[in-house]
Every structure is written in structure tokens, then in C-alpha cells.
N, C-alpha and C positions, 0 to 999 in steps of 0.2 A: 492769265495776266502776263504779258509779256515784260520781262525785267529790263530796267533802265538803270545803267551803271552810269556815272558820273566821274569821266577822266580828266583829271585837273592835276597842276603842278607848275612850278614856277618857270619862267621864260628860260627856254634851253636846258630843261631837265630830262627833254627825250620821250615827251608824251607821243609826238607823232610816229616815231622810230619802232617805238615799244609797239604801239597801236597797229602799225605794219605787219610787225612780225608777229601777232597776237592772231591776227585775221588769217595768215598764210599758213598757221600751225597746223599738222595734221589732226584732221577730225575738227578741225574748228567747227564750234555752231555758226551756223548762219546768221550775221550780223549786221543790222543795218548802221549806219555812223553817222551822227550829226555834227558836223566840226564846225566851230563857233570862231571865225577867225578876226583878228582884231587889225582895221586899217583898209584899206581902201583898195587893195590890190590882195587878193587872196592867193597863198600857195600851199597852205598844207593840203587839202584836198587833192593837190596834183602829185603830192609826195608818196602818197599811199596807192600801192598799184594791186588791186586785186579786181577779180572778176566775178565774184559772187556777192558780195556787200551791195548794199544799196548806201550811196555817199549823197549827203545833201550838207552843203557850204551855206552857213548862216552869218552874214557879212554887214548888218545891219548896226554891231558893237558889241560893245562886250555883254555876255550872256546875263553878268549879275547887276548889269544895270541897265540894259536898253531892250531886251527882245526875250522877257518871260513871256508874254503872251505869243511872240513867234515861235518860241519851243514848242510849248504847247498845239497850237495849230499846225506845226510841223510834224508833230507826232500824230496828231488826229488824220492828217493827209495821208503819213506812211502807211497808217492802218487802212485808209480806203484804198488805197494803190496796191498793197499786200491782199485786201479781198477781191480786188478784181485782177489780181493778176498780172498786174504792170511791171511790178519788183516782186525780186525772188522770195519766197515765204519765210522772212527772218525769223528768229525764237529770240533775239536778243537785241538789244539797242545800247549803243555807246555814244555817249555825248561827249567830245572833247572839247573842253573848255579853253579860252585863251589864257597865256601866262598870267595874266594880273587880274583872271576874275577870282570874287567871291565865291565859293561854293553853296553858302547858307542861302542867298534867294532862288537858285535853281531848285533847291531840295524845298524850300519852301514852295514855288511856284507847284509841284507835282504833288506836296504833301495837302496842300490849301484849295488850287483851283484844279486840282486831280486831272487826268487823264484816264479817260474812261478805260480803256483797254491797257494801260501800262500801271507798273508798281515799281517803286526805287527797290534797288537791289543795293545799292551801296556806293561810296565814295571810294575811288582807287586815287592816290597822290604820288607822283612820280618825284623823288628827292634825287638829285646829281651827287653822287658820291665826291666829287671832284670841287666844285663849288658851293655843296649843300650848306655847309656851318656859315659861311660867310653870307650867304643869301639869306638864310636864318638871322644873323645878326644885324642886317640893314633892312629887312622889307617884312612889312607887317604879313603882307599878303599872302607869304610863304609859311610862316606861322601859323595862320589861320588854316591855311590848305591841308598842314599837317596835322593839326588838332582836330580837323572835322573828316579825318580818313578812317575809313573800316580796313583798307589796305596800303602800306606805307610799302614803296617800292622804288629800293636803291637801285640807279642806273649809272653804268658806266663803270662800273668794279673794275672791269678789266683794266683800265688805266691806272687803276693805282699801285703802288709801290707796295703795300701792307694793307692790312684790315682797317676799316673805316670805324674804329673802335668807339674814338670819339663822337663822331656824327652819329652812329646806332645809339650810343647812352643818353645821347640828348633826345634823339627821338623817339627814345622810350620814355624819359619824363614828359615830352610834350604830349603824347599819346599811348599810355602803356597799352592800353587795349586793344590797340590795332594789330593785326597780323602785320612783320615784317618779312617782305618777299626781295628777294635779290635778283637783278639782272644782268647776264654777264654777255656782252656783245650783242645787247640788245634781245637775248633770248632768254624766255622764263614759262614756266609751267604755266597754260593758259587755264586750266582746269583747276589750279589753286588761285590764280588772281579772281577768276568769275565764279567760284564758289559762293552758292546765294543763302549764306546762313541765315539771315534773318527773315526773308520770306519763309523758305522750306521748313527753317526750325528756329521759330522766334526764341525759344528757350536757350539752344545752344547758343546763340549770338550771345545774348544776355548773361549767359554762366560764363563765357570768354571774357567780357567785359570784366564781370565780377573778380574773376579768377586773377585778372592782369593787374585789377585795382589794388592800392593798398589801402587793408582795412580802416575803419574810422578811426580806430584807437592809435594808428602811426601818425607820424609826422605827414604832413601834405608834400606833394612834389612841386617844386616850383622851377620854371623856364618862362624867361621873358612875360612874367606876371600870368603865367597858365597854372592853375590850378587843379589837381584831380583828388577825388576822395567819395568814400562810400557813405552813403547813411543805411542804418540796420534797425529795422524795428520787430521786436519779436514777437509784439501784439498786434494783430489783425489792424489794420487800418480802415476808417471811416470814407466812403468815397466821396463825402463832400469835405472831410478835411484834406485828401488829395487833390481835390478840385480847387481850394482855397490855394494852396501850397503852389501850385500848378501857374495860377493865376496872380499870385503874389511875384514869384520870380518873375513871370513873362512882362509884367509891369514893370517892376524897379531895375531887372537885371538886364532883362533885353537882347540886346548884341552880346553882354559879355556872357551869355549863357551858351558856350559853342556847343556842347553835346550833353543829352540826359538821357540815360537808358536804366531803366527798372524792372523788376518782377515784382510783384505786388499783390500780398495776402488782402484782398478787401473783403471786409466783415461782413458786407451783406452778399457776398458770393466765396464764401471760404474755401469750396472745392474746386474752384476754377482761377487758376493765378492769373493776373493780368501783366501784359507785357506792354510799358509805355515807353516812348521814343521821341524826343523832342531835339529841335534843332533852332536856338535861341529863342523865340518868342510863340514858334508854331509847334505844335503837338500834332504826331500821326495818330491816326484812330487806334484805341487800344486792341491789342491782339489778345482774345482770350484763350487759354489751353484748354483743353481738356481734362487734364490732371496736372498735378505736382510732377517735375521732371525728377526729383530728388525729394529725401525725406525732408531735406530742409527746406521750411514752408516759412522764412522770416522775409519780411517786405527789405529790399534790397534795393537802393537807388543810387546810383553810379554819375556821378557829376565831373566834366568838364568845364572850365570856365576860364575867363580871364579876370584877376583880382575878387574870385568868388571866394567869402570865408566860412570855412565850414561850420565856425562855432555860430556864425548868423542863421545858418541855414537851419544847423540843428535846433537853436533859440526858436526859431519862426515856426518848426513844425511841431515843436512842445507845445507852443503857446496856442496854434491853432488846435490841435488836438483836447487842450484842457477845456478852448472854449465851445468847441463842437461837442463834448461830454456834457457841459454844463447845461448847455440850451438843450440837449436831448433829455437829459435828468429833470428840467424845468419842465418840459413839454410831454411826459411818458405820460399816455393815458391806456395803455393795453399793449397787445401783441406789436412785436418789431416788425418792420414793412418784412414783405417777403423779399427773398434774394432775387436779385436780378443782374443784369449786366450794364451797370452805368455807363454812360459815356463822361468820363469826368473831367474830359478836356475843356480848359478855359475855352470862352468866344476870343477869336485869332483878333489879336492887337496889332495895329498900324505898324510895319517896322522903321526903322530909321530912312530919312529921304535917301533916293537913290545918288550914288556918287555918279557925277559926272565924267561922261567917258574920257578915257587919257590917250 
């Protein structure tokens, strides 16, 4: 499975410059690049000078609202051309979105519709060190790009007179679990940017999220209505309880549930923890680990959402667990069901209507 990275960031934050530098860095992994340009005349693909990577320009509109199907068809076409030898044997794909794109529907396309030979690696969001604070104040798209990121990359730091401490503090509040990297004069360590945590070691990625997120007993972090919190359960969770929780969240929170990751102790399979990963109303197939990565075998769910209240989610999960326990007690007639690996994702819900191209 070839990892696909989503490179996003608001207009002028330096995505194209950064990508060009990364592709030309020593020892760079062969990379196919899909550039989504917004407008009738595309320029970004002419600004990346390299002879080794495959460059595809999508100019049918913003990826987040017009060309999800085009993206999947492009990926499959890239695979066929790779097999035929008409493009170099790339080992990674980078999708550079337009500066106004919402990354969530792109992730949905890869998570739900799927691309047979490709798998999501993560979201990289560039943030302009000069204008980033003002951009976050004025544009909801920029806030969402930051909240959905696995990597936050601060650009243009060489133009600052001093450290961007105010901006970095705000980024940490919006998304405490994202790794924060810095690019100086467009230079950054490609190995750190493209480290595939979630695909290679899902437990590592979730543990990083958990370590960076305030415990459930602490006060929520707030910024522009973005809330981050963790739920912890000492007792293993029934698969049906988790299924119902995810279904209710998908139904009633929708686009306000920006990210969810968790390491869950499922009662039906206690020796193999499940890693769950969701973006809004769409959940990735659970990844089952062979063993617990540490002695801590509690279920831990990490949420990043907009106006998402921790007390409501806590009460919802408690009520669902109580209802499931009551039904099981009433229906108990013998031995419990055999341990397995249930796919507890809720059925996909239709997302909000696509925004018109701007």
C-alpha cells in the first residue's frame, strides 16, 4: 500500500515552495504529486522543478467540493502507469490542495470510497509565521486545516524578527496532538515531515495523541470554538457500545467532530486492542494490534471538535453502556459470545452538501 499525504494550508502559506524543496532534498523518496489548482489557469505545477516525480494537475475545481471522484480515478491511473513503467516507480503520493480546501472530504474519499493500492498517511498543514495569526482570526477554513493536521509546519520563520510564540501557542491549543515542525527558508527535514506514524505503528500515533491531549479531569482547551478532550474507560467496552457511540456522534455531531482517535479495549477481544480513527462522520476501518503497547490497557478516546461538549459525550457513553448492560443481562442464556474482531464502525452517513466552488 502506497502512503498518500494530504498537503494543505491557507492561501500563500508556502505549500508549493515547501513541496518543491522536499522533492529535491537528498535521498528523497520517489514521489507522485497531484496538485489541485483553483482557477481557470493553473500555475503551481509549473513552479515545481523536478525530473523524478510524476506531476498531475487537477483543475476541475476545489478538491473538497468538486473532484473527489477525479482524485480516486487519478490515483488508480497513476497505479496503472506505474505498473506499465510509463512513470517512475513512485513510493509515495502527495496531494496538494488549493488554499481554500477543506481536507475532510478528501480524507473521506480515501477512507470510504477507497483507492485499492493506496492508504492515508496523514495531513500536513502549512501555516505562515507572518500572517498565520490574522488568517486564523478571519478564515474558518484555516482553523479547520490546522485542527485536522497530523503535522503542522510553520513556514517563513526566517522573516520573523523574533519567535512566533503567540502563534505556536494558539496552534497547540487548536491541535495539541499534531507534531509542530518549522521550515526556515523553505528547508525542513523530509524524513520528519513524511514519517508514517499511523500506517507503520498505529499505537505510536495514538499514544502521541494521548500524551499531547489534556486528561479528562482537566479543563478543556478552547480556541475559536475548537475543543480538545480525552475520555478514559477503566473497564473494557462492549463492541456494541462503541458502535452506538460512534453512530450517535456521526448522526448528531457531523462536521463538528473534526478528528477522533482512540485505543480501545474491546470486551470481546481483550488481548488485541483496537485503534479507531475518524474524521467527522466517517470512520476508518479499525486496526487491530497484536498486543497492548504498554501496561496501560484502559480505553482512551481523543476528540477534537467544534463546540463539542465533553460532559455530553461522557453522559452519552455512560448511558449507552448502561443500556447495553441491561439488555445483555435480560438476554443472557449461556456462555458469552466467542472473542472476535467486530467492525464496530457505524454505517457511513451522508456528509453536508458540498460547498459551491469559490
